[in-house]
All heavy atoms as a GROMACS GRO file, in nm:
protein
  425
    1MET      N    1  20.191   8.363  28.917
    1MET     CA    2  20.158   8.502  28.898
    1MET      C    3  20.278   8.589  28.935
    1MET      O    4  20.304   8.688  28.868
    1MET     CB    5  20.036   8.537  28.983
    1MET     CG    6  19.985   8.676  28.959
    1MET     SD    7  19.940   8.715  28.790
    1MET     CE    8  19.827   8.586  28.753
    2GLY      N    9  20.345   8.552  29.042
    2GLY     CA   10  20.461   8.628  29.084
    2GLY      C   11  20.571   8.630  28.979
    2GLY      O   12  20.642   8.729  28.963
    3VAL      N   13  20.582   8.518  28.906
    3VAL     CA   14  20.685   8.510  28.801
    3VAL      C   15  20.654   8.610  28.690
    3VAL      O   16  20.745   8.677  28.640
    3VAL     CB   17  20.692   8.366  28.746
    3VAL    CG1   18  20.785   8.358  28.628
    3VAL    CG2   19  20.735   8.270  28.854
    4VAL      N   20  20.527   8.622  28.653
    4VAL     CA   21  20.488   8.716  28.548
    4VAL      C   22  20.523   8.859  28.590
    4VAL      O   23  20.579   8.936  28.512
    4VAL     CB   24  20.337   8.704  28.517
    4VAL    CG1   25  20.291   8.813  28.422
    4VAL    CG2   26  20.305   8.567  28.461
    5LEU      N   27  20.492   8.894  28.713
    5LEU     CA   28  20.522   9.028  28.762
    5LEU      C   29  20.673   9.051  28.773
    5LEU      O   30  20.722   9.160  28.743
    5LEU     CB   31  20.453   9.052  28.896
    5LEU     CG   32  20.300   9.058  28.890
    5LEU    CD1   33  20.243   9.065  29.030
    5LEU    CD2   34  20.254   9.173  28.806
    6ALA      N   35  20.746   8.948  28.815
    6ALA     CA   36  20.891   8.960  28.824
    6ALA      C   37  20.952   8.983  28.686
    6ALA      O   38  21.043   9.066  28.670
    6ALA     CB   39  20.951   8.836  28.889
    7VAL      N   40  20.903   8.913  28.586
    7VAL     CA   41  20.953   8.930  28.449
    7VAL      C   42  20.920   9.072  28.400
    7VAL      O   43  21.003   9.137  28.338
    7VAL     CB   44  20.894   8.823  28.355
    7VAL    CG1   45  20.921   8.856  28.209
    7VAL    CG2   46  20.950   8.686  28.390
    8ALA      N   47  20.800   9.118  28.431
    8ALA     CA   48  20.761   9.254  28.389
    8ALA      C   49  20.853   9.358  28.451
    8ALA      O   50  20.899   9.450  28.382
    8ALA     CB   51  20.616   9.281  28.428
    9VAL      N   52  20.884   9.345  28.579
    9VAL     CA   53  20.974   9.440  28.645
    9VAL      C   54  21.114   9.430  28.586
    9VAL      O   55  21.179   9.532  28.560
    9VAL     CB   56  20.975   9.417  28.798
    9VAL    CG1   57  21.086   9.496  28.865
    9VAL    CG2   58  20.841   9.454  28.858
   10TRP      N   59  21.160   9.308  28.561
   10TRP     CA   60  21.293   9.290  28.503
   10TRP      C   61  21.301   9.358  28.367
   10TRP      O   62  21.399   9.428  28.337
   10TRP     CB   63  21.325   9.141  28.492
   10TRP     CG   64  21.460   9.116  28.434
   10TRP    CD1   65  21.581   9.123  28.498
   10TRP    CD2   66  21.490   9.082  28.298
   10TRP    NE1   67  21.683   9.095  28.410
   10TRP    CE2   68  21.629   9.068  28.287
   10TRP    CE3   69  21.411   9.059  28.187
   10TRP    CZ2   70  21.691   9.035  28.168
   10TRP    CZ3   71  21.474   9.026  28.068
   10TRP    CH2   72  21.612   9.014  28.059
   11LEU      N   73  21.197   9.339  28.284
   11LEU     CA   74  21.196   9.403  28.152
   11LEU      C   75  21.194   9.555  28.164
   11LEU      O   76  21.260   9.625  28.086
   11LEU     CB   77  21.076   9.355  28.071
   11LEU     CG   78  21.086   9.213  28.016
   11LEU    CD1   79  20.953   9.170  27.955
   11LEU    CD2   80  21.198   9.201  27.916
   12LEU      N   81  21.118   9.607  28.260
   12LEU     CA   82  21.112   9.752  28.278
   12LEU      C   83  21.247   9.807  28.324
   12LEU      O   84  21.286   9.917  28.283
   12LEU     CB   85  21.003   9.789  28.378
   12LEU     CG   86  20.860   9.776  28.324
   12LEU    CD1   87  20.761   9.791  28.438
   12LEU    CD2   88  20.834   9.877  28.216
   13ILE      N   89  21.317   9.733  28.406
   13ILE     CA   90  21.450   9.778  28.452
   13ILE      C   91  21.548   9.775  28.335
   13ILE      O   92  21.623   9.870  28.313
   13ILE     CB   93  21.500   9.691  28.569
   13ILE    CG1   94  21.419   9.721  28.695
   13ILE    CG2   95  21.649   9.716  28.595
   13ILE    CD1   96  21.448   9.627  28.811
   14ARG      N   97  21.547   9.665  28.258
   14ARG     CA   98  21.645   9.648  28.150
   14ARG      C   99  21.614   9.736  28.028
   14ARG      O  100  21.704   9.794  27.970
   14ARG     CB  101  21.650   9.502  28.106
   14ARG     CG  102  21.695   9.407  28.214
   14ARG     CD  103  21.840   9.417  28.242
   14ARG     NE  104  21.913   9.366  28.127
   14ARG     CZ  105  22.041   9.381  28.108
   14ARG    NH1  106  22.112   9.443  28.198
   14ARG    NH2  107  22.099   9.333  28.002
   15LYS      N  108  21.488   9.744  27.988
   15LYS     CA  109  21.453   9.809  27.861
   15LYS      C  110  21.376   9.939  27.878
   15LYS      O  111  21.378  10.022  27.789
   15LYS     CB  112  21.368   9.714  27.775
   15LYS     CG  113  21.428   9.580  27.750
   15LYS     CD  114  21.548   9.590  27.660
   15LYS     CE  115  21.603   9.450  27.633
   15LYS     NZ  116  21.724   9.452  27.556
   16GLY      N  117  21.308   9.956  27.989
   16GLY     CA  118  21.221  10.071  28.004
   16GLY      C  119  21.279  10.185  28.085
   16GLY      O  120  21.214  10.286  28.103
   17GLY      N  121  21.397  10.167  28.137
   17GLY     CA  122  21.460  10.274  28.212
   17GLY      C  123  21.414  10.285  28.356
   17GLY      O  124  21.439  10.387  28.421
   18LEU      N  125  21.346  10.182  28.406
   18LEU     CA  126  21.304  10.183  28.547
   18LEU      C  127  21.428  10.169  28.635
   18LEU      O  128  21.510  10.080  28.615
   18LEU     CB  129  21.207  10.068  28.574
   18LEU     CG  130  21.154  10.055  28.716
   18LEU    CD1  131  21.060  10.170  28.748
   18LEU    CD2  132  21.081   9.923  28.735
   19LYS      N  133  21.441  10.257  28.730
   19LYS     CA  134  21.556  10.251  28.820
   19LYS      C  135  21.530  10.145  28.929
   19LYS      O  136  21.417  10.121  28.967
   19LYS     CB  137  21.579  10.387  28.883
   19LYS     CG  138  21.623  10.491  28.781
   19LYS     CD  139  21.654  10.622  28.848
   19LYS     CE  140  21.705  10.729  28.759
   19LYS     NZ  141  21.693  10.723  28.620
   20VAL      N  142  21.638  10.083  28.975
   20VAL     CA  143  21.627   9.977  29.075
   20VAL      C  144  21.561  10.030  29.202
   20VAL      O  145  21.479   9.962  29.263
   20VAL     CB  146  21.766   9.917  29.105
   20VAL    CG1  147  21.759   9.816  29.217
   20VAL    CG2  148  21.824   9.852  28.981
   21GLY      N  149  21.592  10.151  29.242
   21GLY     CA  150  21.531  10.209  29.362
   21GLY      C  151  21.380  10.220  29.349
   21GLY      O  152  21.306  10.195  29.444
   22HIS      N  153  21.334  10.255  29.229
   22HIS     CA  154  21.190  10.264  29.207
   22HIS      C  155  21.126  10.126  29.213
   22HIS      O  156  21.015  10.111  29.264
   22HIS     CB  157  21.160  10.330  29.072
   22HIS     CG  158  21.210  10.470  29.063
   22HIS    ND1  159  21.256  10.523  28.946
   22HIS    CD2  160  21.224  10.567  29.158
   22HIS    CE1  161  21.295  10.648  28.968
   22HIS    NE2  162  21.277  10.676  29.096
   23ALA      N  163  21.194  10.026  29.157
   23ALA     CA  164  21.143   9.890  29.162
   23ALA      C  165  21.132   9.841  29.306
   23ALA      O  166  21.035   9.776  29.344
   23ALA     CB  167  21.231   9.797  29.080
   24ILE      N  168  21.232   9.874  29.388
   24ILE     CA  169  21.229   9.833  29.529
   24ILE      C  170  21.113   9.900  29.600
   24ILE      O  171  21.042   9.836  29.679
   24ILE     CB  172  21.364   9.864  29.597
   24ILE    CG1  173  21.472   9.772  29.541
   24ILE    CG2  174  21.353   9.851  29.749
   24ILE    CD1  175  21.612   9.807  29.584
   25ALA      N  176  21.090  10.027  29.572
   25ALA     CA  177  20.977  10.098  29.632
   25ALA      C  178  20.845  10.033  29.591
   25ALA      O  179  20.753  10.018  29.673
   25ALA     CB  180  20.978  10.245  29.592
   26ALA      N  181  20.834   9.991  29.465
   26ALA     CA  182  20.712   9.924  29.419
   26ALA      C  183  20.692   9.791  29.489
   26ALA      O  184  20.579   9.754  29.524
   26ALA     CB  185  20.719   9.904  29.268
   27VAL      N  186  20.800   9.717  29.511
   27VAL     CA  187  20.791   9.589  29.582
   27VAL      C  188  20.744   9.611  29.726
   27VAL      O  189  20.657   9.540  29.777
   27VAL     CB  190  20.926   9.514  29.578
   27VAL    CG1  191  20.928   9.398  29.676
   27VAL    CG2  192  20.954   9.466  29.438
   28LEU      N  193  20.802   9.710  29.791
   28LEU     CA  194  20.762   9.739  29.928
   28LEU      C  195  20.615   9.782  29.935
   28LEU      O  196  20.542   9.742  30.027
   28LEU     CB  197  20.852   9.847  29.988
   28LEU     CG  198  20.997   9.803  30.009
   28LEU    CD1  199  21.081   9.922  30.056
   28LEU    CD2  200  21.006   9.689  30.108
   29LEU      N  201  20.571   9.861  29.837
   29LEU     CA  202  20.430   9.898  29.831
   29LEU      C  203  20.343   9.774  29.813
   29LEU      O  204  20.236   9.763  29.873
   29LEU     CB  205  20.406   9.997  29.717
   29LEU     CG  206  20.260  10.038  29.695
   29LEU    CD1  207  20.204  10.110  29.818
   29LEU    CD2  208  20.248  10.125  29.571
   30GLY      N  209  20.388   9.681  29.731
   30GLY     CA  210  20.315   9.556  29.712
   30GLY      C  211  20.300   9.478  29.842
   30GLY      O  212  20.192   9.424  29.870
   31PHE      N  213  20.405   9.472  29.922
   31PHE     CA  214  20.396   9.403  30.051
   31PHE      C  215  20.297   9.474  30.143
   31PHE      O  216  20.222   9.410  30.217
   31PHE     CB  217  20.532   9.394  30.119
   31PHE     CG  218  20.616   9.282  30.066
   31PHE    CD1  219  20.732   9.310  29.995
   31PHE    CD2  220  20.582   9.150  30.087
   31PHE    CE1  221  20.810   9.209  29.945
   31PHE    CE2  222  20.658   9.048  30.038
   31PHE     CZ  223  20.774   9.076  29.966
   32TYR      N  224  20.295   9.606  30.138
   32TYR     CA  225  20.201   9.682  30.219
   32TYR      C  226  20.057   9.656  30.174
   32TYR      O  227  19.969   9.633  30.254
   32TYR     CB  228  20.234   9.831  30.210
   32TYR     CG  229  20.132   9.919  30.276
   32TYR    CD1  230  20.129   9.931  30.415
   32TYR    CD2  231  20.038   9.989  30.203
   32TYR    CE1  232  20.034  10.011  30.477
   32TYR    CE2  233  19.943  10.068  30.264
   32TYR     CZ  234  19.941  10.079  30.401
   32TYR     OH  235  19.847  10.157  30.461
   33LEU      N  236  20.035   9.660  30.043
   33LEU     CA  237  19.900   9.640  29.990
   33LEU      C  238  19.851   9.498  30.009
   33LEU      O  239  19.731   9.473  30.015
   33LEU     CB  240  19.896   9.677  29.842
   33LEU     CG  241  19.907   9.826  29.811
   33LEU    CD1  242  19.913   9.847  29.660
   33LEU    CD2  243  19.792   9.904  29.871
   34ARG      N  244  19.943   9.402  30.018
   34ARG     CA  245  19.905   9.262  30.037
   34ARG      C  246  19.821   9.244  30.163
   34ARG      O  247  19.731   9.161  30.167
   34ARG     CB  248  20.031   9.176  30.045
   34ARG     CG  249  20.003   9.030  30.068
   34ARG     CD  250  20.128   8.954  30.093
   34ARG     NE  251  20.189   9.003  30.217
   34ARG     CZ  252  20.306   8.968  30.262
   34ARG    NH1  253  20.382   8.888  30.192
   34ARG    NH2  254  20.354   9.016  30.375
   35ASP      N  255  19.849   9.323  30.264
   35ASP     CA  256  19.778   9.311  30.392
   35ASP      C  257  19.658   9.405  30.402
   35ASP      O  258  19.594   9.411  30.505
   35ASP     CB  259  19.874   9.339  30.508
   35ASP     CG  260  19.981   9.231  30.520
   35ASP    OD1  261  19.953   9.116  30.482
   35ASP    OD2  262  20.092   9.264  30.566
   36SER      N  263  19.627   9.477  30.295
   36SER     CA  264  19.516   9.571  30.300
   36SER      C  265  19.388   9.507  30.247
   36SER      O  266  19.388   9.397  30.193
   36SER     CB  267  19.549   9.696  30.217
   36SER     OG  268  19.541   9.667  30.080
   37SER      N  269  19.280   9.580  30.258
   37SER     CA  270  19.152   9.530  30.208
   37SER      C  271  19.146   9.535  30.056
   37SER      O  272  19.055   9.477  29.996
   37SER     CB  273  19.038   9.614  30.267
   37SER     OG  274  19.050   9.748  30.227
   38LEU      N  275  19.241   9.601  29.993
   38LEU     CA  276  19.245   9.608  29.847
   38LEU      C  277  19.308   9.484  29.783
   38LEU      O  278  19.299   9.465  29.662
   38LEU     CB  279  19.325   9.731  29.802
   38LEU     CG  280  19.266   9.867  29.833
   38LEU    CD1  281  19.365   9.976  29.798
   38LEU    CD2  282  19.137   9.886  29.759
   39ALA      N  283  19.372   9.399  29.863
   39ALA     CA  284  19.446   9.285  29.811
   39ALA      C  285  19.363   9.195  29.719
   39ALA      O  286  19.410   9.160  29.610
   39ALA     CB  287  19.508   9.205  29.925
   40PRO      N  288  19.240   9.156  29.756
   40PRO     CA  289  19.165   9.068  29.665
   40PRO      C  290  19.134   9.135  29.531
   40PRO      O  291  19.143   9.070  29.426
   40PRO     CB  292  19.036   9.039  29.742
   40PRO     CG  293  19.070   9.062  29.886
   40PRO     CD  294  19.172   9.172  29.884
   41SER      N  295  19.101   9.262  29.532
   41SER     CA  296  19.071   9.332  29.407
   41SER      C  297  19.195   9.344  29.319
   41SER      O  298  19.188   9.325  29.197
   41SER     CB  299  19.017   9.472  29.436
   41SER     OG  300  18.897   9.464  29.508
   42ILE      N  301  19.308   9.375  29.379
   42ILE     CA  302  19.433   9.385  29.304
   42ILE      C  303  19.469   9.250  29.245
   42ILE      O  304  19.507   9.240  29.128
   42ILE     CB  305  19.546   9.438  29.395
   42ILE    CG1  306  19.518   9.583  29.435
   42ILE    CG2  307  19.682   9.426  29.325
   42ILE    CD1  308  19.610   9.636  29.543
   43SER      N  309  19.453   9.145  29.323
   43SER     CA  310  19.485   9.010  29.276
   43SER      C  311  19.397   8.972  29.158
   43SER      O  312  19.446   8.917  29.058
   43SER     CB  313  19.467   8.910  29.390
   43SER     OG  314  19.498   8.780  29.347
   44ARG      N  315  19.268   8.999  29.166
   44ARG     CA  316  19.178   8.968  29.055
   44ARG      C  317  19.215   9.049  28.930
   44ARG      O  318  19.212   8.996  28.818
   44ARG     CB  319  19.033   8.994  29.094
   44ARG     CG  320  18.974   8.887  29.183
   44ARG     CD  321  18.824   8.902  29.197
   44ARG     NE  322  18.785   9.030  29.257
   44ARG     CZ  323  18.771   9.052  29.387
   44ARG    NH1  324  18.790   8.953  29.473
   44ARG    NH2  325  18.735   9.171  29.431
   45GLY      N  326  19.250   9.174  28.948
   45GLY     CA  327  19.288   9.257  28.834
   45GLY      C  328  19.413   9.208  28.766
   45GLY      O  329  19.420   9.200  28.642
   46VAL      N  330  19.513   9.174  28.844
   46VAL     CA  331  19.639   9.124  28.789
   46VAL      C  332  19.614   8.990  28.719
   46VAL      O  333  19.667   8.964  28.610
   46VAL     CB  334  19.747   9.110  28.899
   46VAL    CG1  335  19.869   9.037  28.847
   46VAL    CG2  336  19.785   9.247  28.950
   47GLN      N  337  19.532   8.906  28.779
   47GLN     CA  338  19.498   8.776  28.719
   47GLN      C  339  19.429   8.796  28.584
   47GLN      O  340  19.460   8.728  28.487
   47GLN     CB  341  19.408   8.696  28.813
   47GLN     CG  342  19.374   8.558  28.762
   47GLN     CD  343  19.491   8.462  28.770
   47GLN    OE1  344  19.577   8.476  28.856
   47GLN    NE2  345  19.493   8.367  28.682
   48SER      N  346  19.338   8.890  28.578
   48SER     CA  347  19.266   8.918  28.453
   48SER      C  348  19.360   8.966  28.343
   48SER      O  349  19.351   8.922  28.228
   48SER     CB  350  19.157   9.022  28.475
   48SER     OG  351  19.060   8.974  28.563
   49VAL      N  352  19.451   9.055  28.379
   49VAL     CA  353  19.548   9.105  28.281
   49VAL      C  354  19.639   8.993  28.234
   49VAL      O  355  19.667   8.982  28.114
   49VAL     CB  356  19.629   9.223  28.339
   49VAL    CG1  357  19.745   9.260  28.248
   49VAL    CG2  358  19.539   9.343  28.362
   50ALA      N  359  19.685   8.908  28.325
   50ALA     CA  360  19.772   8.797  28.287
   50ALA      C  361  19.700   8.700  28.194
   50ALA      O  362  19.760   8.652  28.096
   50ALA     CB  363  19.821   8.725  28.412
   51GLU      N  364  19.574   8.672  28.221
   51GLU     CA  365  19.497   8.584  28.134
   51GLU      C  366  19.478   8.648  27.996
   51GLU      O  367  19.486   8.578  27.895
   51GLU     CB  368  19.363   8.552  28.197
   51GLU     CG  369  19.373   8.458  28.316
   51GLU     CD  370  19.242   8.438  28.388
   51GLU    OE1  371  19.138   8.492  28.343
   51GLU    OE2  372  19.244   8.368  28.491
   52MET      N  373  19.452   8.778  27.994
   52MET     CA  374  19.434   8.847  27.867
   52MET      C  375  19.563   8.841  27.785
   52MET      O  376  19.562   8.812  27.666
   52MET     CB  377  19.394   8.993  27.891
   52MET     CG  378  19.374   9.072  27.764
   52MET     SD  379  19.343   9.245  27.793
   52MET     CE  380  19.498   9.300  27.862
   53LEU      N  381  19.677   8.867  27.850
   53LEU     CA  382  19.805   8.866  27.780
   53LEU      C  383  19.842   8.725  27.732
   53LEU      O  384  19.903   8.710  27.627
   53LEU     CB  385  19.915   8.922  27.870
   53LEU     CG  386  19.907   9.070  27.901
   53LEU    CD1  387  20.016   9.110  28.000
   53LEU    CD2  388  19.914   9.154  27.774
   54SER      N  389  19.805   8.624  27.808
   54SER     CA  390  19.838   8.488  27.767
   54SER      C  391  19.756   8.445  27.647
   54SER      O  392  19.795   8.354  27.574
   54SER     CB  393  19.817   8.390  27.883
   54SER     OG  394  19.678   8.375  27.910
   55GLY      N  395  19.644   8.510  27.622
   55GLY     CA  396  19.560   8.477  27.508
   55GLY      C  397  19.600   8.546  27.380
   55GLY      O  398  19.551   8.514  27.272
   56ILE      N  399  19.693   8.640  27.386
   56ILE     CA  400  19.738   8.713  27.268
   56ILE      C  401  19.835   8.626  27.188
   56ILE      O  402  19.931   8.573  27.243
   56ILE     CB  403  19.806   8.846  27.306
   56ILE    CG1  404  19.705   8.939  27.373
   56ILE    CG2  405  19.869   8.912  27.185
   56ILE    CD1  406  19.766   9.067  27.426
   57ARG      N  407  19.806   8.612  27.060
   57ARG     CA  408  19.894   8.536  26.971
   57ARG      C  409  19.974   8.634  26.885
   57ARG      O  410  19.916   8.722  26.822
   57ARG     CB  411  19.813   8.443  26.880
   57ARG     CG  412  19.729   8.344  26.956
   57ARG     CD  413  19.816   8.237  27.014
   57ARG     NE  414  19.731   8.142  27.087
   57ARG     CZ  415  19.760   8.101  27.207
   57ARG    NH1  416  19.867   8.143  27.268
   57ARG    NH2  417  19.680   8.016  27.269
   58ILE      N  418  20.104   8.614  26.883
   58ILE     CA  419  20.191   8.704  26.807
   58ILE      C  420  20.229   8.637  26.677
   58ILE      O  421  20.263   8.528  26.667
   58ILE     CB  422  20.317   8.742  26.887
   58ILE    CG1  423  20.275   8.814  27.012
   58ILE    CG2  424  20.410   8.827  26.804
   58ILE    CD1  425  20.389   8.848  27.106
   0.00000   0.00000   0.00000
């Protein structure tokens, strides 16, 4: 799962104009949220999106 998110951030930095500083802030927010009560819900949501995207045929 982490690889999928890492690729998404890399693509946003390279093609979407995301600044590195913003990406670092997002990573730090992720570490903060990991220890919160929202972590299981966020994990399930990300898992659902990844499964949905893996089912798309181009």
